[in-house]
C-alpha positions, -999 to +999 in steps of 0.1 A: +379-603+233+371-577+221+394-561+190+402-529+181+412-519+143+428-489+138+421-471+102+438-435+099+421-420+071+430-396+038+418-389+008+410-426+002+376-431-006+387-452-042+400-484-016+383-476+014+351-495+004+368-528+004+394-522+034+359-513+052+344-543+035+376-564+044+375-564+083+328-562+079+340-601+062+359-616+098+351-650+109+356-635+140+334-610+149+341-594+184+356-561+173+358-527+175+366-503+141+378-471+147+383-449+113+404-415+126+396-384+097+428-370+091+404-342+073+401-358+037+383-333+009+377-364-016+345-381+005+360-407+026+351-390+058+314-398+045+317-427+035+327-441+067+298-428+084+278-449+062+286-474+067+292-468+107+254-460+103+245-495+092+269-515+121+277-499+156+307-515+160+326-488+132+332-461+153+339-427+130+361-394+146+373-364+120+404-348+135+398-310+134+433-303+115+455-319+094+480-337+117+499-363+096+489-406+100+508-409+139+483-382+159+456-402+140+463-436+151+475-429+177+438-407+185+423-443+181+442-460+203+433-438+227+398-444+224+400-484+217+388-506+245+397-536+232+422-566+245+435-567+216+450-536+190+452-540+160+466-521+125+446-521+092+449-483+064+421-476+045+437-493+014+452-524+026+425-558+033+426-586+051+415-623+046+384-635+065+408-652+090+433-626+099+422-618+132+410-652+139+440-667+130+460-635+151+442-644+178+446-688+183+481-680+177+491-651+206+466-665+237+477-708+224+512-695+229+513-671+253+527-642+233+519-607+232+524-594+199+526-611+164+524-603+129+515-621+092+526-628+059+508-607+030+503-605-004+517-577-026+500-560-053+492-530-075+466-506-071+436-524-084+452-559-065+470-575-096+500-592-079+533-571-083+557-588-062+559-622-049+541-625-015+565-611+016+563-640+038+577-637+074+601-654+097+589-668+128+599-646+151+625-618+158+642-595+182+647-554+192+673-558+178+666-581+143+635-558+138+670-528+138+686-548+108+656-552+087+614-547+090+592-581+085+564-567+106+537-547+085+514-523+106+483-540+084+494-574+100+505-560+143+486-573+166+492-564+204+481-574+236+471-544+259+464-563+292+505-578+287+518-547+277+500-520+284+482-500+259+512-476+239+514-453+210+531-446+182+559-418+179+552-383+166+573-384+136+570-385+103+574-413+086+583-447+104+557-444+130+548-477+131+576-488+129+592-464+157+560-488+180+572-529+174+605-514+182+586-504+214+568-527+220+601-553+211+619-532+238+584-549+264+590-584+251+616-605+244+603-615+207+569-606+182+560-635+163+553-648+127+526-664+109+538-674+078+502-681+054+496-649+044+466-636+052+462-598+044+467-579+009+491-546+011+485-525-025+513-505-031+510-476-048+531-454-068+530-427-045+543-451-014+569-444+001+581-474+013+589-476-027+612-447-025+643-459-015+659-423-007+632-411+015+627-439+033+660-444+034+670-410+049+641-424+077+652-453+084+686-434+096+669-410+119+652-434+137+682-450+144+691-413+156+666-396+165+638-419+181+659-451+184+691-431+198+716-454+189+749-446+187+767-435+143+793-467+149+762-489+151+730-470+129+762-474+104+758-511+114+723-513+116+722-489+080+739-515+059+722-543+069+691-526+065+700-516+030+709-546+022+680-568+035+658-538+017+673-545-018+655-577-010+629-574-001+617-556-030+632-578-062+606-594-079 
């Protein structure tokens, strides 16, 4: 069963090789890595093409103009041939057992959507925060309160729910996709064992609380079209759990 790995790239030369190597190091070998370069200017695309020359499972595309991660990811999803869709950003890493562990769970439990725990490190892969351990399962309403599903560990089964795209919004595109998926299936199931490494960079939006809060609110109101009262209810939970998530 083929897994399509979606990787958008924009000026990630410093980290890209490590991310690609973590895919090459997977114990599960039936995958394709679809890299979409969003008009990088630092040599990222050229580096990706070098890897593609040496491994036919790696496909590299370059967008005509800088369009943002939602467009890049959706372009890759449309090119994907795999039954399973997974995501890895160009500065994050997977442990070697990530794919096989995720697929084993999905096939054994007959589930459509899963995600895993992960380590949280700084730009140099030094531990920065405690491991983020995910719950056993979450529903649509659960992730309106707090979203434990990280883009670097999410996997969904296109044979069960179709090939779904991310909403074309400035930020929170992955979150928008998780909400879309959970409208079609009851739960997403979590893997307690950390299977990936999330690199927290200084300019990360998720670390800018004000910007993150604005995008969260816009997701409630503009993407999900949730009423004002319910949006306030969910936002209070989001703010509380956000504080818990990023404390050391």
